[in-house]
N, C-alpha and C positions, 0 to 999 in steps of 0.2 A: 346318421346325424346330419344333422342340415348344417347349410354354410352360417346360418345365424347363430346357432349355438355354439359353434368353434368359433367364432367372432368376437362372443363376451367376454371368453377368458383372455383371449388379446388383447382387447380394448383396457381390460381389468389390470393386466400386467403393466400396461405403457403407460396408463394413467397413472400406477403407483412410480413406476421409474420417472414420469416426467416430476411427480410429487417430489419423492426424494431428492433429485437433482435441483430441483426450486428452492428447498429448505437447506438443502447444504449450500448452493453458493447464496444464498439470502445470510445464512449463518454464519458463513466465511467472509464476508464483506461487512457485517455486522460487529462482527469480534475483531475484525481489523481495524476498524472506524473508532472502536472503543479503547482496544491495544493504543493506537496511536495518542487517542486523547489522553491515556492514563502517561504517556510516554512525555505528553507535554506538560500535564500537570506534576512533574516530578522535576521539571526543569530540563528535560533531556529534548536535542532536536534530533529528528529521522529526513536519512537522505537513502535515497535509491542511485547504487553505484552503476551509472549507465557508460561508460567508456572502461579500456582496460591498461591504462598506464600502472594502475595499482594491483594488477590482475593477480601476483604472487599472494598477496593477503588480504586482499578485498576483491573477490571474482565479481564479473559482471553479474548484475542479476541482484545482489546482496543487498540487504536492508541494514542500512549503517546507523547507528546510535551514537549520537555526539555529547558528549559531557561537557559544559562549559567550562574553560580553563581559565586563570588569571592569566596575560599574557607574559607578567613577571616568571611564572612556574615554567614555561615553556623553556625546553634545554634540547642541545643537538640531540639527535637520534629519536625524538618525539615525533609520530604521527600527528599531523593537525591538520583539520578540515578550515579550509579558507572559504570567504566570499570574494570572488572577483569580478569585474564589470560582465565576463562572457560566462559565467557558470560558476559552481559550487564543486572544489577540489580537495581529496585530501592526498597529502603527501610526506615525507620525512622532511624533518628540519637538518640539514647539512652544515649550514654557518649562522651564527648570530654576531653581525655587526651594525657600527654605528655609524650615518651619516647625520649629513646636515640637518635632517628633520628628527633624529633620533636613532631607536635601535630599528633594525631591519633583519628578515629572516630571508635564507638563502634554499630554497627547496628543493627537493629531486624526489622523482618518484621512482619507484623501487626497480622499478623495470628498465632503466636506463641508468648508464654511467654517470652521465653529465648533468650537472645540476640545471634548473630552470634557469630560462634567460632573463628572466623579472625577478628581483628581489620584492619582499611582500613587508607592508607595513604590520606592527603589531593589532591596527586596528580592526582589519578585517577577519581576523582569527576567530572563529566559533569555538572551537573546543578540540578535545583530542576524538577520538573514536574509541567508544569504549566498549561497543560489541558489535560484529558484523555477522546477521543472519544470512547463510546463503540462500537464493532463489527467491527467498520471501519477499524482494523488492518488486517481482515482477507481479505476486498478487497485490502488492501494495497500488503499483503501479494501475492495474486493472481495475479497482477497488474506485480510486481517484479518478479515473478516466468513466465508470459505469457506474458508480454509486447514484448520483441521480438519476438515470433513468430507470433503473432498476428499483430505487425506493418509490419514484412515483408509479410506476408500474406495478409496485407491489401494492400500494394504497389503493390505486383502481381496482387491481384484481379482491381484494379484501371486501372494498363497497360493493362489489357486482356479487361477489357470493353474499354477503348479507340482504343484499335486495333481493336476489334470487330464492333465498330461505324465507324471507319474509312474505313472498310474493308467492311460492310455491301453494301454499291450500288455495288460492284463489287460480289456478292455471291447472287444476287438476283435467286432466282430458276423458274422464267417465263420466260418463251420462248421468245427470242426475233427475232424479225423478220432480216432478212438478205436482204439488198440491193438487190432489182434485177439486 
């Protein structure tokens, strides 16, 4: 058997494998995008856990879906997600006090025994974590970072395939007989 005959099945397998990987990655990114859009449509927010202070309950890399909550219904012991100038965090409410500006929350992460040094006004409270899906945050972060180039590449590839199929009859390498 010649080297060419052995080479063809290997190319076919490699092509099939590459196609399966491309379709799987594209389908996953599309599914994640549609899922995140659906989450927004029902009024939830989504965040990826990037740090470890809430590690026992919210592992790093988790996708956390947060349901909005009226600040008046926040109680001591609740987990709340708040927006701060340096980021978004999810901590437990350990005290609710009053100061000159009104109600303030004292928060603490579950991994440390002492409360956070800064109290939080009710206004930056986004809501309560509704569900945390471990490791899905990694996929969401990847999809957010690379969805545009992958989408553009996919569109270019589809257009290229359509162009090649349309031009295939005109690009034949067999010799045509000229009329006599």
